[in-house]
Steps between C-alpha positions, in 0.01 A plus 500: 500500500658829397416786734604867504732593782335712768651741750576371847607677811842402634355490848187336641229333301380591155177682428270234346341773287830532313506137386557449130208593278604220269471251783160640592386444141631145518309441824177573318574196288620296798167558672355252254733227634370263770843494669630764746769724346672777695800732455743546788745790512859464630394653833254212544179698445225367276448757225238326288270198521227350286149407610591136569763620750232685696298180528805287584611717795149609600593867478426783256756643257491842669623337822735256326707780346553648846657176626836332467491138388646412842189641667280261302697180566663314792857614570640164383290482182660331199365778277696768689819298455431456128438874450827582677687246288357626172573863599862407571564271201268655237406145396146361493408222743210255502412303814234228492277363775561768761285527814440875506365627831254791496486634859211736421283202400647260755563236236760345271467453126689255281643703212757524223705822511647683200731792586650701212730805493388805302816700434314804367288511814766642735646150546170383650334162452167363382345208689237263362328254735321196365290297741542125459212409727227490235687260271589277793145519634375373166745209515382417850139508384572212263660311790196568720266372230711189449492432873123547505460254213711247692274540801197463273611154392592402854165627631305289249701193604458569872125544468468152352776307676487645853150626585331165438739299727477773763124460507544130575757567772271751670206262485707219654615731780140594579404132524792424732403793720168338590658222708829669590623591846544864594872494418441327165210733421742794515708330230201433274394863532854604407474285187172667404636848564810442293313342209263797498799736492655316204167501312475878545853541363416284198179700448706819485740343252213385278434866421817485287361220285198696377572521126162630385514802264493823700188709440614863484314824452530872565560549875530823700797423726396772744176317582708185555731688740204651686345153539828352626545788743150451645569130560837575658368779725222274624743227605874439488601865435259688727796640698677637189460836328434490126596773253427523129687661212286438193528623143139614443534475121637146499356279223334170601709185534439188292435254777282266700346693789483206744862405439615863527330516840677178599837639384482826688332352807801268527745790461317718755479208746874441463562871563281496811674192637841658433399811695370290789215552743717683755595782264363842595583675171428225246417634155411341168489711185309394189602684184435492126684665212532496122851395392523478119798338332518170690478191278530132584579228247273203545660159563536281189379786281634790295213718619543765769230660714480853637469528878422867564294462819690499829332401827696515825457382859747667739544434873725642772584165658852377580574391143582165338829326577753543220566127470147416383410803286613338175292190579197671649251378239626143490289229669567420868702818562372683809616709795207385717553219751154361424483593130488256210681727252227463237325838528744709295564212260127490428495880461782475244309228313177699487681813383682291239164366383400863444812557289648729766803510727565552870815611678595598852731772629571488872685711754427537873167682534448511124393184316326543166334235286464635145259336257508588130202395289357551151238763428154407382454569129147472352479253212317757285811716492364783715728646766445367849291711730688648793411364843 
């Protein structure tokens, strides 16, 4: 990028209003890019940033250009070291798979970093940040769906090969109980209790084996959220405060209303259990937004689908342990001592059946489940009515 040289004071920071007009013209074009791009002067101050940078750091451009890059990042950030190295060597550097901490947002993002010197720009540098998370989320979605299909086959087998014998075992235990002593009766009751527990587990797994075509229609997700919230407030989440951040012009989702209720009831219940009954400031936020530009390639197909609708469930619980985050939607993975680990696996399956994706971002007091789904499109070609 060739940029006119601008005046710079020999002392103190530069006036951001004196940044190169040529660079400002270039930024107008960079605003069309989905990746954050920012210019950093030799004194460390940000002098320009595109729209994607504002979203990435959660801060407006007018405030960004009053900050040094060091103020936006942890003191030991890899990006700060790369900028210093490029400034000293005048050679471009690319670093892949960097965990970039954003203190303002209280989170880390997996990114690729591109840092380039711009000799005509007072020896400053230009930084481009490319988030890897979406591509890797898409890869994980295929893994989640494969795991769900494996459970589907196992569930069908279990329903046939286990439930029938269990019924016979329970019946035999009930017959033995009739003439058993008090001590033996305790054992027969234990047999009945355990067989009932196993049957319930198999019943839950059989939900994975339902291969009937999904009946989908135009659904207002806000009515689904309101229904889920009423159920939660009447029972397991009555001690928790709910907040909403809805896009009032959001188009309808192409989905099955009953299954959407099941999906988000599961996510809200998980959030409530993570917060715990003893919490005095428990909060769950339900949010919706329109996010164009996200596409997912369907398995075993060359066709891709657009997933512009984003639905989120956020809680301020303690967060999810790092060691299980990558496996959260796999069967039998749970943080609960009494959990079966099938709830989130079933959620992933149902969302996959809708052609959507789900991902989780978790830090202490900020866990977000993000669901991306396709928009309803009338078959007659008319634009979908806003919800």
